[in-house]
DSSP file (Angstrom, degrees, kcal/mol; ACC not computed):
  #  RESIDUE AA STRUCTURE BP1 BP2  ACC     N-H-->O    O-->H-N    N-H-->O    O-->H-N    TCO  KAPPA ALPHA  PHI   PSI    X-CA   Y-CA   Z-CA
    1    1 A L              0   0    0      0, 0.0     5,-0.0     0, 0.0     0, 0.0   0.000 360.0 360.0 360.0 146.2    0.0    0.0    0.0
    2    2 A H    >   -     0   0    0      1,-0.0     3,-2.7     0, 0.0     4,-0.2  -0.945 360.0 -94.5-142.9 163.3    1.1    3.6   -0.7
    3    3 A P  G >  S+     0   0    0      0, 0.0     3,-1.4     0, 0.0    -1,-0.0   0.758 118.8  63.8 -53.5 -29.6   -0.6    7.0   -0.1
    4    4 A E  G 3  S+     0   0    0      1,-0.3     0, 0.0     3,-0.0     0, 0.0   0.624  95.7  61.4 -71.2 -10.7   -1.9    7.1   -3.7
    5    5 A M  G <  S+     0   0    0     -3,-2.7    -1,-0.3     2,-0.0     2,-0.2   0.450  79.4 108.3 -93.7  -1.8   -4.1    4.0   -2.9
    6    6 A V    <   +     0   0    0     -3,-1.4     2,-0.3    -4,-0.2     0, 0.0  -0.565  43.1 174.3 -79.9 138.6   -6.1    5.7   -0.1
    7    7 A A        -     0   0    0     -2,-0.2     2,-0.4     2,-0.0    -2,-0.0  -0.984  15.5-154.9-141.0 151.4   -9.7    6.6   -0.8
    8    8 A Y        -     0   0    0     -2,-0.3     2,-0.5     2,-0.0    -2,-0.0  -0.979   1.0-162.9-127.7 140.1  -12.6    8.0    1.3
    9    9 A I        -     0   0    0     -2,-0.4     2,-0.5     2,-0.0    -2,-0.0  -0.992   7.4-169.5-122.1 125.7  -16.3    7.6    0.8
   10   10 A I        -     0   0    0     -2,-0.5     2,-0.5     2,-0.0    -2,-0.0  -0.969   7.1-156.2-118.4 124.8  -18.6   10.0    2.7
   11   11 A V        -     0   0    0     -2,-0.5     2,-0.4     2,-0.0    -2,-0.0  -0.884  11.8-165.7-102.4 125.8  -22.3    9.4    2.8
   12   12 A C        -     0   0    0     -2,-0.5     5,-0.1     2,-0.1    -2,-0.0  -0.878  23.6-146.3-113.4 143.0  -24.5   12.4    3.3
   13   13 A K  S    S+     0   0    0     -2,-0.4    -1,-0.1     3,-0.1    -2,-0.0   0.261  84.9  57.6 -85.7  12.1  -28.2   12.4    4.3
   14   14 A T  S    S-     0   0    0      1,-0.0    -2,-0.1     2,-0.0     0, 0.0  -0.970  75.0-134.7-141.0 151.8  -28.7   15.6    2.3
   15   15 A P  S    S+     0   0    0      0, 0.0     2,-1.1     0, 0.0    -1,-0.0   0.499  87.6  91.7 -81.4  -2.5  -28.1   16.8   -1.3
   16   16 A Y        +     0   0    0     12,-0.1     2,-0.3     2,-0.0    -3,-0.1  -0.734  56.7 116.1 -99.1  89.9  -26.5   19.9    0.1
   17   17 A F        -     0   0    0     -2,-1.1     2,-0.3    -5,-0.1    -5,-0.0  -0.950  35.4-174.1-146.4 163.9  -22.8   19.2    0.3
   18   18 A V        -     0   0    0     -2,-0.3     2,-0.5    10,-0.1    10,-0.1  -0.991  25.5-125.4-157.7 156.3  -19.7   20.6   -1.3
   19   19 A V        -     0   0    0     -2,-0.3     8,-0.2     8,-0.1     6,-0.0  -0.950  36.4-126.4-105.2 125.7  -15.9   20.1   -1.5
   20   20 A A        -     0   0    0     -2,-0.5     6,-0.2     6,-0.1     5,-0.0  -0.304  24.3-113.8 -68.1 154.2  -14.0   23.2   -0.6
   21   21 A D    >   -     0   0    0      4,-2.8     3,-2.0     1,-0.1    -1,-0.1  -0.161  43.3 -82.2 -78.7-177.7  -11.4   24.6   -3.1
   22   22 A E  T 3  S+     0   0    0      1,-0.3    -1,-0.1     2,-0.1    -2,-0.1   0.677 132.0  49.9 -63.4 -18.0   -7.7   24.6   -2.4
   23   23 A T  T 3  S-     0   0    0      2,-0.1    -1,-0.3     0, 0.0     3,-0.1   0.444 120.7-105.7 -98.5  -1.5   -8.0   27.9   -0.4
   24   24 A G  S <  S+     0   0    0     -3,-2.0     2,-0.2     1,-0.3    -2,-0.1   0.474  75.4 135.5  93.5   2.2  -10.9   26.5    1.7
   25   25 A N        +     0   0    0     -5,-0.0    -4,-2.8    -6,-0.0    -1,-0.3  -0.566  26.3 172.1 -84.7 148.8  -13.7   28.5    0.0
   26   26 A F        -     0   0    0     -6,-0.2     2,-0.4    -2,-0.2    -6,-0.1  -0.988  22.0-155.8-151.8 158.5  -16.9   26.9   -0.9
   27   27 A T        -     0   0    0     -2,-0.3    -8,-0.1    -8,-0.2    -2,-0.0  -0.998   6.9-156.1-135.2 133.6  -20.4   27.7   -2.2
   28   28 A I    >   -     0   0    0     -2,-0.4     3,-0.8   -10,-0.1   -10,-0.1  -0.899  24.1-150.3-109.2 101.2  -23.5   25.6   -1.6
   29   29 A P  T 3   +     0   0    0      0, 0.0    -2,-0.0     0, 0.0     0, 0.0  -0.347  69.1  12.7 -74.0 151.3  -25.9   26.4   -4.5
   30   30 A N  T 3  S+     0   0    0      1,-0.2   -14,-0.0    -2,-0.1     0, 0.0   0.752  76.7 165.5  60.6  29.0  -29.7   26.3   -4.3
   31   31 A L    <   -     0   0    0     -3,-0.8    -1,-0.2     1,-0.1     3,-0.1  -0.665  36.2-124.4 -76.1 120.6  -29.7   26.0   -0.5
   32   32 A P        -     0   0    0      0, 0.0    26,-0.1     0, 0.0    -1,-0.1  -0.213  31.6 -89.5 -64.7 156.0  -33.3   26.7    0.7
   33   33 A A  S    S+     0   0    0     24,-0.1     2,-0.3     2,-0.0    26,-0.2  -0.310  82.6  78.0 -61.1 147.4  -34.0   29.4    3.3
   34   34 A G  E    S-A   58   0A   0     24,-2.5    24,-3.1    -3,-0.1     2,-0.5  -0.862  85.4 -50.4 143.4-175.8  -33.9   28.2    6.8
   35   35 A S  E     -A   57   0A   0     -2,-0.3     2,-0.3    22,-0.2    22,-0.2  -0.821  56.1-176.1 -96.1 132.1  -31.5   27.3    9.6
   36   36 A W  E     -A   56   0A   0     20,-3.1    20,-2.6    -2,-0.5     2,-0.4  -0.915  21.3-139.8-129.5 152.2  -28.8   24.9    8.7
   37   37 A K  E     -A   55   0A   0     -2,-0.3     2,-0.5    18,-0.2    18,-0.2  -0.947  17.9-155.0-111.6 133.8  -26.0   23.1   10.5
   38   38 A I  E     -A   54   0A   0     16,-3.6    16,-2.7    -2,-0.4     2,-0.3  -0.918  10.1-175.1-111.7 132.8  -22.6   22.7    8.8
   39   39 A K        -     0   0    0     -2,-0.5     2,-0.3    14,-0.2    14,-0.1  -0.923  10.5-151.8-119.7 149.5  -20.1   19.9    9.6
   40   40 A V        -     0   0    0     12,-0.5     2,-0.3    -2,-0.3    12,-0.1  -0.865   8.3-168.8-120.4 156.6  -16.6   19.7    8.1
   41   41 A W        +     0   0    0     -2,-0.3     2,-0.3     3,-0.0    -2,-0.0  -0.995  15.1 155.5-145.0 139.6  -14.4   16.7    7.4
   42   42 A N    >   -     0   0    0     -2,-0.3     3,-1.9     4,-0.1     8,-0.1  -0.928  46.1-122.3-156.4 141.5  -10.7   16.4    6.4
   43   43 A E  T 3  S+     0   0    0     -2,-0.3    -1,-0.0     1,-0.3     0, 0.0   0.726 111.7  52.9 -59.5 -21.9   -8.5   13.4    6.9
   44   44 A K  T 3  S+     0   0    0      2,-0.1    -1,-0.3    -3,-0.0     2,-0.1   0.499  84.9 107.8 -94.0  -4.3   -6.0   15.6    8.9
   45   45 A L    <   -     0   0    0     -3,-1.9     2,-0.2     1,-0.1    -3,-0.1  -0.437  68.1-124.3 -75.5 148.1   -8.6   17.0   11.4
   46   46 A K    >>  -     0   0    0     -2,-0.1     4,-2.1     1,-0.1     3,-0.7  -0.488  29.7-104.4 -83.7 161.2   -8.6   15.9   15.0
   47   47 A Q  H 3> S+     0   0    0      1,-0.3     4,-1.9     2,-0.2     5,-0.1   0.858 120.7  58.8 -55.9 -38.5  -11.7   14.5   16.6
   48   48 A K  H 34 S+     0   0    0      1,-0.2     4,-0.4     2,-0.2    -1,-0.3   0.886 109.3  44.5 -58.4 -39.6  -12.4   17.7   18.5
   49   49 A Q  H X4 S+     0   0    0     -3,-0.7     3,-1.0     1,-0.2    -9,-0.3   0.877 111.1  53.1 -72.4 -38.6  -12.5   19.6   15.2
   50   50 A L  H 3< S+     0   0    0     -4,-2.1    -2,-0.2     1,-0.2    -1,-0.2   0.786 103.6  58.4 -66.9 -27.6  -14.6   16.9   13.5
   51   51 A D  T 3< S+     0   0    0     -4,-1.9    -1,-0.2    -5,-0.2    -2,-0.2   0.624  83.3 108.7 -77.7 -13.7  -17.2   17.2   16.3
   52   52 A K    <   -     0   0    0     -3,-1.0   -12,-0.5    -4,-0.4     2,-0.4  -0.359  50.9-163.1 -68.4 143.3  -17.8   20.9   15.7
   53   53 A T        -     0   0    0    -14,-0.1     2,-0.5    -2,-0.1   -14,-0.2  -0.994   3.0-156.8-125.6 134.7  -21.1   22.1   14.2
   54   54 A F  E     -A   38   0A   0    -16,-2.7   -16,-3.6    -2,-0.4     2,-0.4  -0.947   9.1-148.8-113.5 127.6  -21.5   25.5   12.7
   55   55 A E  E     +A   37   0A   0     -2,-0.5     2,-0.3   -18,-0.2   -18,-0.2  -0.774  17.5 178.1 -99.2 141.3  -25.0   27.0   12.5
   56   56 A V  E     -A   36   0A   0    -20,-2.6   -20,-3.1    -2,-0.4     2,-0.5  -0.998  20.4-143.7-141.0 141.9  -26.0   29.4    9.7
   57   57 A K  E     -A   35   0A   0     -2,-0.3     2,-0.5   -22,-0.2   -22,-0.2  -0.932  15.1-160.1-108.7 125.7  -29.3   31.1    8.8
   58   58 A V  E     -A   34   0A   0    -24,-3.1   -24,-2.5    -2,-0.5     2,-0.4  -0.909   3.2-158.0-108.0 127.2  -30.1   31.4    5.1
   59   59 A E    >   -     0   0    0     -2,-0.5     3,-2.2   -26,-0.2    -2,-0.0  -0.840  35.5 -90.2-104.8 143.9  -32.7   34.0    4.1
   60   60 A E  T 3  S+     0   0    0     -2,-0.4     3,-0.1     1,-0.3    -1,-0.1  -0.233 108.5   1.4 -52.8 126.3  -34.6   33.8    0.8
   61   61 A G  T 3  S+     0   0    0      1,-0.2     2,-0.4    -3,-0.0    -1,-0.3   0.503 107.0 112.6  76.3   4.6  -32.7   35.5   -2.1
   62   62 A K    <   -     0   0    0     -3,-2.2     2,-0.3     2,-0.0    -1,-0.2  -0.891  62.8-130.9-115.0 142.7  -29.8   36.6    0.1
   63   63 A E        -     0   0    0     -2,-0.4     2,-0.4    -3,-0.1    -3,-0.0  -0.682  21.6-152.8 -85.9 141.5  -26.2   35.4    0.0
   64   64 A V        -     0   0    0     -2,-0.3     2,-0.5     2,-0.0    -6,-0.0  -0.953   7.5-165.6-118.4 134.2  -24.6   34.3    3.2
   65   65 A T        +     0   0    0     -2,-0.4     2,-0.3     2,-0.0    -2,-0.0  -0.978  13.6 175.8-118.0 131.1  -20.9   34.5    4.0
   66   66 A I        -     0   0    0     -2,-0.5     2,-0.5   -10,-0.0   -10,-0.0  -0.963  24.3-141.7-133.0 151.9  -19.5   32.6    7.0
   67   67 A D        -     0   0    0     -2,-0.3     2,-0.7     2,-0.0    -2,-0.0  -0.965  14.8-156.6-111.1 122.8  -16.0   32.0    8.5
   68   68 A L        -     0   0    0     -2,-0.5     2,-0.6   -14,-0.0    -2,-0.0  -0.886   8.0-166.5-102.1 115.0  -15.5   28.5    9.9
   69   69 A E              0   0    0     -2,-0.7    -2,-0.0     1,-0.1     0, 0.0  -0.895 360.0 360.0-105.7 119.7  -12.7   28.4   12.5
   70   70 A L              0   0    0     -2,-0.6    -1,-0.1   -18,-0.0   -18,-0.1   0.405 360.0 360.0-100.3 360.0  -11.4   25.0   13.4
Protein backbone atom coordinates (compact mmCIF):
# COMPACT_ATOMS: atom_id res chain seq x y z
CA UNK A 1 0.00 0.00 0.00
CA UNK A 2 1.07 3.57 -0.66
CA UNK A 3 -0.59 6.99 -0.13
CA UNK A 4 -1.94 7.11 -3.68
CA UNK A 5 -4.09 4.05 -2.91
CA UNK A 6 -6.09 5.74 -0.13
CA UNK A 7 -9.74 6.62 -0.84
CA UNK A 8 -12.56 8.02 1.29
CA UNK A 9 -16.28 7.64 0.84
CA UNK A 10 -18.57 10.04 2.68
CA UNK A 11 -22.30 9.36 2.76
CA UNK A 12 -24.52 12.41 3.35
CA UNK A 13 -28.20 12.43 4.29
CA UNK A 14 -28.67 15.61 2.27
CA UNK A 15 -28.14 16.76 -1.31
CA UNK A 16 -26.53 19.94 0.09
CA UNK A 17 -22.82 19.23 0.33
CA UNK A 18 -19.69 20.59 -1.27
CA UNK A 19 -15.94 20.09 -1.53
CA UNK A 20 -13.98 23.22 -0.64
CA UNK A 21 -11.42 24.55 -3.10
CA UNK A 22 -7.67 24.61 -2.42
CA UNK A 23 -8.03 27.85 -0.42
CA UNK A 24 -10.88 26.51 1.73
CA UNK A 25 -13.65 28.50 0.03
CA UNK A 26 -16.94 26.86 -0.89
CA UNK A 27 -20.42 27.67 -2.20
CA UNK A 28 -23.52 25.55 -1.64
CA UNK A 29 -25.87 26.44 -4.51
CA UNK A 30 -29.68 26.31 -4.25
CA UNK A 31 -29.70 25.99 -0.47
CA UNK A 32 -33.27 26.71 0.69
CA UNK A 33 -33.97 29.41 3.25
CA UNK A 34 -33.88 28.23 6.85
CA UNK A 35 -31.50 27.33 9.65
CA UNK A 36 -28.77 24.88 8.72
CA UNK A 37 -25.96 23.06 10.52
CA UNK A 38 -22.60 22.71 8.81
CA UNK A 39 -20.11 19.95 9.58
CA UNK A 40 -16.63 19.69 8.09
CA UNK A 41 -14.36 16.74 7.37
CA UNK A 42 -10.73 16.38 6.40
CA UNK A 43 -8.47 13.41 6.95
CA UNK A 44 -6.02 15.59 8.93
CA UNK A 45 -8.55 17.02 11.40
CA UNK A 46 -8.57 15.90 15.02
CA UNK A 47 -11.74 14.47 16.57
CA UNK A 48 -12.37 17.73 18.48
CA UNK A 49 -12.47 19.59 15.15
CA UNK A 50 -14.65 16.95 13.49
CA UNK A 51 -17.18 17.20 16.32
CA UNK A 52 -17.76 20.93 15.72
CA UNK A 53 -21.06 22.08 14.22
CA UNK A 54 -21.52 25.52 12.69
CA UNK A 55 -25.01 27.01 12.46
CA UNK A 56 -26.01 29.35 9.67
CA UNK A 57 -29.30 31.07 8.83
CA UNK A 58 -30.14 31.44 5.15
CA UNK A 59 -32.70 34.04 4.06
CA UNK A 60 -34.57 33.78 0.77
CA UNK A 61 -32.71 35.54 -2.06
CA UNK A 62 -29.76 36.59 0.12
CA UNK A 63 -26.16 35.41 -0.04
CA UNK A 64 -24.57 34.33 3.24
CA UNK A 65 -20.86 34.46 4.05
CA UNK A 66 -19.49 32.58 7.04
CA UNK A 67 -16.04 31.97 8.48
CA UNK A 68 -15.48 28.51 9.89
CA UNK A 69 -12.70 28.45 12.46
CA UNK A 70 -11.45 25.03 13.41
